[in-house]
Backbone as CSV, one residue per row, in Angstrom:
resi,resn,N_x,N_y,N_z,CA_x,CA_y,CA_z,C_x,C_y,C_z
1,UNK,-6.224,-32.097,36.098,-7.036,-31.647,36.806,-8.369,-31.902,35.970
2,UNK,-9.019,-32.848,36.385,-10.350,-33.393,35.479,-9.885,-33.821,34.085
3,UNK,-9.230,-34.490,33.594,-8.334,-34.502,32.502,-8.344,-33.347,31.410
4,UNK,-7.825,-32.160,31.605,-7.543,-31.265,31.452,-6.149,-30.820,31.765
5,UNK,-5.479,-30.232,30.566,-4.174,-29.854,31.015,-4.035,-28.510,31.478
6,UNK,-2.919,-28.454,33.075,-2.872,-27.305,33.694,-1.777,-27.094,33.727
7,UNK,-1.142,-25.794,33.751,0.093,-25.463,34.577,0.208,-24.610,35.425
8,UNK,1.264,-25.059,36.580,1.254,-24.649,37.787,2.119,-23.702,38.185
9,UNK,1.439,-22.648,38.961,2.535,-21.216,39.312,2.982,-21.452,40.920
10,UNK,3.978,-21.474,41.368,4.587,-21.430,42.607,4.833,-20.026,42.978
11,UNK,3.870,-19.825,43.934,4.457,-18.048,44.653,4.800,-18.398,45.633
12,UNK,5.802,-17.573,46.264,6.308,-17.499,47.762,5.200,-16.244,48.326
13,UNK,4.831,-17.135,49.658,4.386,-15.606,50.710,5.263,-14.815,51.365
14,UNK,5.933,-13.903,50.993,6.705,-13.147,52.235,6.156,-12.084,52.939
15,UNK,6.912,-11.915,53.774,6.537,-11.158,54.960,6.882,-9.890,54.513
16,UNK,6.197,-8.730,54.641,6.793,-7.643,53.538,7.784,-7.006,54.796
17,UNK,7.512,-7.045,56.038,8.765,-6.371,56.838,9.995,-6.976,57.143
18,UNK,10.327,-8.398,57.346,11.351,-9.107,57.571,11.527,-9.680,56.162
19,UNK,10.879,-9.737,54.993,11.151,-10.331,53.868,11.361,-11.798,54.023
20,UNK,10.823,-12.462,55.251,11.019,-13.960,55.076,9.748,-14.508,54.627
21,UNK,10.280,-15.580,53.888,9.303,-16.669,53.290,8.242,-17.529,54.258
22,UNK,7.290,-17.008,54.383,6.273,-17.756,55.355,5.806,-19.136,54.576
23,UNK,5.419,-19.313,53.005,5.005,-20.298,52.349,5.138,-20.053,51.368
24,UNK,4.617,-21.370,50.770,4.444,-21.295,49.262,3.070,-21.548,48.877
25,UNK,2.345,-20.609,48.008,1.388,-21.121,47.333,1.059,-21.611,45.869
26,UNK,0.765,-22.635,45.698,0.552,-23.200,44.455,-0.593,-23.094,43.763
27,UNK,-0.933,-22.319,42.513,-1.826,-22.222,41.732,-2.071,-23.095,40.584
28,UNK,-2.766,-23.528,40.247,-3.289,-24.575,39.046,-4.166,-23.552,38.067
29,UNK,-3.672,-23.407,36.545,-4.365,-22.372,35.853,-4.637,-23.516,34.587
30,UNK,-5.494,-23.287,33.808,-5.830,-24.299,32.906,-5.050,-23.736,31.288
31,UNK,-4.173,-24.461,30.972,-3.328,-24.415,29.922,-3.756,-23.918,28.601
32,UNK,-5.239,-24.131,28.354,-5.611,-23.642,26.872,-5.519,-22.090,26.456
33,UNK,-5.751,-21.293,27.774,-5.827,-20.012,27.455,-4.214,-19.364,26.678
34,UNK,-2.935,-20.442,27.277,-1.506,-19.971,27.565,-1.166,-20.887,26.317
35,UNK,-1.855,-21.838,25.616,-1.315,-22.183,24.311,-1.812,-21.812,23.618
36,UNK,-2.998,-21.133,23.514,-3.563,-20.226,22.548,-2.403,-18.851,22.041
37,UNK,-2.145,-18.010,23.225,-1.514,-17.302,23.425,-0.027,-17.330,22.589
38,UNK,0.480,-18.540,22.762,1.739,-18.638,22.383,1.585,-19.078,20.621
39,UNK,0.573,-19.850,20.765,0.366,-20.290,19.386,-0.190,-18.821,18.385
40,UNK,-0.512,-17.727,18.844,-0.505,-16.724,18.072,0.437,-15.772,17.935
41,UNK,1.467,-15.850,19.090,2.592,-15.527,18.969,3.741,-16.236,18.030
42,UNK,3.488,-17.221,17.636,4.276,-18.350,16.850,3.503,-17.945,15.621
43,UNK,2.601,-17.748,15.203,1.720,-17.345,13.890,2.310,-15.954,13.502
44,UNK,2.521,-15.049,14.649,2.739,-13.600,13.860,4.091,-13.366,13.717
45,UNK,4.691,-14.415,14.931,6.408,-14.309,14.478,6.728,-15.120,13.240
46,UNK,6.342,-16.208,12.908,6.033,-16.658,11.548,5.737,-15.604,10.173
47,UNK,4.753,-14.867,10.439,4.113,-13.839,9.501,5.504,-13.115,9.379
48,UNK,6.051,-12.607,10.349,7.051,-11.259,10.287,7.868,-11.859,9.831
49,UNK,8.298,-12.786,10.008,9.676,-13.725,9.389,9.462,-13.576,7.864
50,UNK,8.073,-14.245,7.675,7.905,-14.201,5.753,8.321,-12.782,5.295
51,UNK,6.947,-11.725,5.984,7.447,-10.147,5.504,8.572,-9.829,5.196
52,UNK,9.447,-10.131,6.463,10.775,-9.552,6.332,11.643,-10.403,4.952
53,UNK,11.327,-11.453,4.914,12.268,-12.155,3.684,11.564,-11.338,2.663
54,UNK,10.756,-10.945,2.637,10.050,-10.832,1.138,10.446,-9.293,0.975
55,UNK,10.374,-8.458,2.007,10.918,-7.036,2.043,12.471,-7.212,1.378
56,UNK,13.147,-8.168,1.849,14.412,-8.279,1.400,14.592,-8.493,0.193
57,UNK,13.851,-9.618,-0.631,13.700,-10.477,-1.744,13.527,-9.405,-2.939
58,UNK,12.367,-8.570,-2.501,11.930,-7.310,-3.088,12.859,-5.902,-3.509
59,UNK,13.613,-6.122,-2.264,14.509,-4.703,-2.411,15.844,-5.387,-3.198
60,UNK,16.146,-6.544,-3.398,17.194,-7.340,-3.902,16.471,-7.525,-5.567
61,UNK,15.947,-8.127,-5.667,15.834,-8.513,-7.048,14.672,-7.453,-8.045
62,UNK,14.119,-6.177,-7.136,13.018,-6.020,-7.951,13.601,-4.426,-9.119
63,UNK,13.113,-4.498,-10.006,13.648,-3.164,-10.755,13.256,-1.968,-10.131
64,UNK,11.904,-1.847,-9.333,11.095,-0.738,-8.764,11.010,-1.093,-7.569
65,UNK,11.784,-1.212,-6.766,11.603,-1.489,-5.019,10.190,-0.977,-4.260
66,UNK,9.971,0.141,-4.909,9.111,0.841,-3.974,7.691,-0.036,-4.505
67,UNK,7.453,-0.129,-5.706,6.182,-0.925,-6.313,6.267,-2.315,-5.500
68,UNK,7.228,-2.906,-5.533,7.422,-4.438,-4.686,6.976,-4.283,-3.360
69,UNK,7.489,-3.187,-2.989,7.158,-2.841,-1.045,5.616,-2.668,-1.013
70,UNK,5.370,-1.652,-2.106,3.964,-1.140,-2.137,3.195,-2.982,-1.847
71,UNK,3.655,-3.595,-2.881,2.577,-4.808,-3.229,2.931,-5.736,-1.857
72,UNK,4.077,-5.630,-1.494,4.428,-6.657,-0.345,3.698,-6.254,1.100
73,UNK,3.125,-4.959,1.061,2.644,-4.072,2.385,1.100,-4.220,2.271
74,UNK,0.815,-4.474,0.646,-0.514,-5.061,0.509,-0.967,-6.499,1.065
75,UNK,0.020,-7.271,0.472,-0.328,-8.606,0.612,-0.436,-9.067,2.559
76,UNK,0.700,-8.347,3.007,0.688,-8.348,4.585,-0.414,-7.584,5.084
77,UNK,-1.061,-6.827,4.868,-2.180,-6.411,5.466,-3.696,-7.248,5.174
78,UNK,-3.500,-7.818,3.731,-4.535,-8.895,3.329,-4.310,-10.099,4.182
79,UNK,-3.190,-10.435,4.493,-3.068,-11.400,5.385,-3.592,-11.221,6.916
80,UNK,-3.102,-10.126,7.211,-3.468,-10.069,8.899,-4.788,-9.642,9.148
81,UNK,-5.274,-8.768,8.190,-6.894,-8.222,8.631,-8.135,-8.735,7.746
82,UNK,-7.618,-9.856,6.868,-8.354,-10.571,5.926,-8.347,-11.898,6.105
83,UNK,-7.091,-12.618,6.202,-7.315,-14.139,5.582,-6.702,-15.040,7.478
84,UNK,-6.055,-14.087,8.122,-6.005,-14.551,9.397,-7.269,-14.753,10.336
85,UNK,-7.940,-13.252,10.226,-9.109,-13.765,10.628,-10.283,-14.819,10.424
86,UNK,-10.279,-14.995,8.916,-11.385,-16.037,8.640,-10.619,-17.078,8.884
87,UNK,-9.050,-17.432,8.716,-8.895,-18.646,9.141,-9.099,-18.977,10.680
88,UNK,-9.011,-18.431,11.504,-9.048,-18.191,13.091,-10.689,-18.558,13.029
89,UNK,-11.753,-18.005,12.341,-13.401,-17.786,12.475,-13.470,-19.392,11.949
90,UNK,-12.783,-20.143,10.935,-13.302,-21.404,10.487,-12.624,-22.611,11.330
91,UNK,-11.338,-22.218,12.103,-10.592,-23.245,13.011,-11.622,-22.898,13.985
92,UNK,-12.269,-22.151,14.721,-13.031,-21.863,15.894,-14.388,-22.474,15.764
93,UNK,-14.628,-22.646,14.449,-16.461,-23.629,13.851,-16.195,-24.596,13.779
94,UNK,-14.928,-25.243,13.936,-14.734,-26.427,13.729,-14.278,-27.117,15.159
95,UNK,-14.269,-26.296,16.251,-13.737,-26.961,17.350,-14.860,-27.000,18.749
96,UNK,-15.002,-27.764,19.355,-15.543,-27.602,20.351,-15.074,-28.002,21.970
97,UNK,-14.910,-27.316,22.857,-13.877,-27.535,24.126,-12.805,-27.871,23.458
98,UNK,-11.954,-27.257,22.708,-10.551,-27.663,21.928,-10.206,-29.106,21.381
99,UNK,-11.640,-29.273,21.266,-11.720,-30.964,20.219,-12.296,-30.662,18.741
100,UNK,-11.587,-31.339,17.738,-12.628,-31.484,16.255,-14.053,-31.600,16.627
101,UNK,-14.948,-31.190,15.883,-16.309,-31.168,16.524,-17.474,-30.473,15.013
102,UNK,-18.134,-31.004,14.907,-19.193,-30.280,13.311,-19.970,-29.899,14.004
103,UNK,-20.017,-29.661,15.594,-21.481,-29.397,15.978,-22.177,-28.327,15.556
104,UNK,-21.401,-27.084,15.439,-21.566,-25.859,15.245,-22.138,-25.844,13.838
105,UNK,-21.443,-26.295,12.931,-22.160,-26.241,11.535,-23.350,-27.666,11.014
106,UNK,-23.575,-28.051,11.962,-24.752,-29.850,12.178,-25.796,-28.171,12.764
107,UNK,-25.632,-27.592,13.670,-26.875,-26.335,14.428,-27.017,-25.372,13.556
108,UNK,-26.322,-25.099,12.521,-26.331,-23.827,11.391,-27.138,-24.649,10.623
109,UNK,-27.223,-25.637,9.789,-27.645,-26.119,8.352,-29.034,-26.978,9.156
110,UNK,-29.041,-26.837,10.460,-30.508,-27.128,10.743,-31.844,-26.484,11.513
111,UNK,-31.286,-25.063,11.508,-31.909,-23.919,11.503,-32.620,-23.749,10.424
112,UNK,-33.656,-23.180,10.120,-34.320,-22.586,8.913,-33.964,-21.206,8.949
113,UNK,-33.628,-20.694,10.105,-33.533,-18.952,9.844,-32.131,-18.853,9.454
114,UNK,-30.935,-19.961,9.637,-29.686,-19.818,9.114,-29.515,-19.968,8.027
115,UNK,-30.319,-21.113,7.383,-30.591,-21.761,6.024,-31.412,-20.316,5.345
116,UNK,-32.043,-19.613,5.767,-32.914,-18.882,5.191,-32.033,-17.328,4.647
117,UNK,-31.299,-17.300,5.985,-30.425,-15.823,5.745,-28.916,-16.479,4.841
118,UNK,-28.669,-17.865,4.782,-27.840,-18.550,3.865,-28.450,-18.294,2.104
119,UNK,-29.592,-18.440,2.099,-30.190,-18.650,0.658,-30.408,-17.238,0.382
120,UNK,-30.939,-16.314,1.348,-30.950,-14.696,0.869,-29.470,-14.199,0.644
121,UNK,-28.443,-14.528,1.029,-26.818,-14.209,0.820,-26.592,-15.050,-0.693
122,UNK,-26.651,-15.596,-0.573,-26.383,-16.431,-2.109,-26.868,-15.857,-3.484
123,UNK,-28.528,-15.359,-2.765,-29.196,-14.872,-4.024,-28.688,-13.256,-4.229
124,UNK,-28.681,-12.803,-2.983,-28.119,-11.116,-2.721,-26.750,-10.914,-4.018
125,UNK,-25.660,-12.130,-3.509,-24.776,-12.074,-4.035,-24.881,-12.611,-5.762
126,UNK,-25.276,-13.297,-5.967,-25.848,-14.028,-7.392,-26.287,-12.936,-8.012
127,UNK,-27.278,-12.023,-7.915,-28.004,-11.116,-8.490,-27.073,-9.622,-8.622
128,UNK,-26.283,-9.341,-7.562,-25.222,-8.306,-7.639,-24.072,-8.694,-8.480
129,UNK,-23.639,-9.816,-8.517,-22.849,-10.148,-9.204,-23.056,-10.085,-10.674
130,UNK,-24.064,-10.242,-11.340,-24.783,-10.594,-12.751,-24.885,-8.943,-13.142
131,UNK,-25.547,-8.382,-12.272,-25.780,-6.871,-12.634,-24.452,-6.243,-13.016
132,UNK,-23.804,-6.259,-11.728,-22.361,-5.738,-11.907,-21.727,-6.293,-12.828
133,UNK,-21.875,-7.306,-13.805,-21.004,-7.654,-14.811,-21.576,-7.405,-15.923
134,UNK,-22.948,-7.243,-16.114,-23.582,-6.713,-17.230,-23.451,-4.993,-17.437
135,UNK,-23.614,-4.412,-16.520,-23.524,-3.172,-16.374,-21.823,-2.642,-16.913
136,UNK,-21.012,-3.195,-16.048,-19.774,-2.854,-16.381,-19.084,-3.189,-17.653
137,UNK,-19.732,-4.353,-18.215,-19.397,-4.875,-19.931,-20.177,-3.784,-20.507
138,UNK,-21.327,-3.066,-20.462,-21.762,-2.554,-21.429,-21.069,-0.788,-21.190
139,UNK,-20.722,-0.267,-19.900,-20.210,0.455,-19.915,-18.601,0.516,-20.666
140,UNK,-17.871,-0.569,-20.192,-16.567,-0.876,-20.890,-16.614,-0.788,-22.287
141,UNK,-17.711,-1.271,-23.214,-18.245,-1.391,-24.329,-18.404,-0.043,-25.111
142,UNK,-19.556,0.602,-24.623,-19.826,2.017,-24.822,-18.551,3.035,-24.982
143,UNK,-17.869,3.013,-23.649,-17.102,3.955,-23.899,-15.844,3.928,-24.392
144,UNK,-15.574,2.761,-24.697,-13.979,2.281,-25.078,-14.550,1.977,-26.947
145,UNK,-15.561,1.933,-26.912,-15.526,1.604,-28.565,-16.575,2.354,-29.299
146,UNK,-16.999,2.857,-28.598,-17.969,4.206,-29.687,-17.731,5.595,-29.215
147,UNK,-17.964,6.321,-30.020,-17.828,7.943,-29.447,-19.349,8.578,-29.347
148,UNK,-19.809,7.926,-27.859,-20.862,8.434,-27.500,-20.842,9.671,-26.898
149,UNK,-21.866,10.909,-27.215,-21.724,11.793,-26.249,-22.029,12.110,-24.869
150,UNK,-21.411,12.860,-24.284,-21.589,12.624,-22.664,-20.489,11.887,-22.020
151,UNK,-19.700,11.241,-22.889,-18.439,10.227,-22.375,-17.839,10.567,-20.720
152,UNK,-17.585,12.143,-20.452,-17.564,12.182,-19.098,-18.535,11.780,-18.121
153,UNK,-19.435,12.115,-18.790,-20.659,11.775,-17.499,-20.712,10.394,-17.036
154,UNK,-20.897,9.478,-18.374,-20.797,8.008,-18.270,-19.420,7.712,-17.935
155,UNK,-18.307,8.040,-18.092,-17.321,7.724,-17.008,-17.664,7.814,-15.657
156,UNK,-17.916,9.075,-15.141,-18.276,9.479,-13.853,-19.342,8.118,-13.503
157,UNK,-20.015,7.878,-14.073,-21.354,6.928,-13.668,-20.778,5.488,-13.454
158,UNK,-19.562,5.361,-14.412,-18.904,4.005,-14.311,-18.390,3.795,-12.907
159,UNK,-18.431,4.690,-11.938,-17.701,4.362,-10.672,-18.640,4.088,-9.487
160,UNK,-20.271,4.175,-10.204,-21.160,3.500,-9.161,-20.746,1.902,-8.648
161,UNK,-19.922,1.132,-9.482,-19.776,-0.126,-8.765,-18.845,-0.020,-7.120
162,UNK,-18.336,0.971,-7.501,-17.332,1.433,-6.301,-18.238,1.407,-4.729
163,UNK,-19.465,2.656,-5.364,-19.855,2.694,-4.048,-21.413,2.370,-3.867
164,UNK,-21.620,0.925,-4.780,-22.992,0.418,-4.532,-22.935,-0.660,-3.355
165,UNK,-21.927,-1.162,-2.837,-22.370,-1.998,-1.719,-23.059,-1.364,-0.861
166,UNK,-22.792,-0.133,-0.011,-24.163,0.251,0.877,-25.599,0.104,0.477
167,UNK,-25.758,0.398,-0.973,-26.829,0.230,-1.327,-27.352,-1.183,-1.435
168,UNK,-26.284,-2.162,-2.049,-27.062,-3.016,-1.838,-27.484,-3.629,-0.368
169,UNK,-26.294,-3.358,0.649,-26.785,-3.805,1.928,-28.198,-3.142,2.304
170,UNK,-28.319,-2.075,1.616,-29.797,-1.051,2.478,-30.937,-1.804,1.587
171,UNK,-30.884,-2.337,0.431,-31.687,-3.145,0.020,-32.230,-4.480,0.487
172,UNK,-30.887,-5.177,0.544,-30.763,-6.588,1.596,-31.863,-6.365,3.190
173,UNK,-31.468,-5.231,3.751,-32.120,-4.845,4.806,-33.770,-4.754,4.934
174,UNK,-33.830,-3.886,3.588,-35.066,-3.468,3.519,-35.991,-5.267,2.613
175,UNK,-35.306,-6.233,2.628,-36.264,-7.073,2.136,-36.509,-7.261,0.689
176,UNK,-35.672,-6.223,-0.163,-36.213,-5.869,-1.518,-36.099,-7.499,-2.620
177,UNK,-34.367,-7.707,-2.234,-34.321,-8.665,-2.802,-34.810,-10.073,-2.580
178,UNK,-34.832,-10.598,-1.379,-35.534,-11.523,-0.629,-36.838,-11.904,-1.118
179,UNK,-37.765,-10.509,-1.371,-38.666,-10.861,-1.680,-39.322,-11.215,-3.375
180,UNK,-38.250,-11.229,-4.148,-38.387,-11.424,-5.420,-38.725,-12.757,-5.980
């Protein structure tokens, strides 16, 4: 149909009282959603097979199976909730109407709004990584190599990088970093 792949569904029209077949309805559906569904099933099935194999191998060859299972669970969670969505987002950004296309990327790199947002994100990431590394080194050096008073306080303060991402986001929304 119009150069697009489709699949046909034949459905009998049945008289409810006599159960006599009155005719057949033929329905044509676009095959793309069906193919996407089966592609997802194959990916998830392959992932489940790999996870099952890893669990068997960890149980067989690990000294401490509980640690091995925890690591396998973390890898599976990362794969399902991080790697797969990123892969799909990249794949979808490289296709247009089912065919390879760089049109989306072309429109992104030609838009000054997207480029401004990209540049702001790069600067925010660079500043955050640099300051976090410097502060982390200073805390580690002072707490590990010196006998400074208030070590418990500084140890508690060393957990700030764990809770700092919301603050970075707040500063970014207030345009404090991009105005530098």
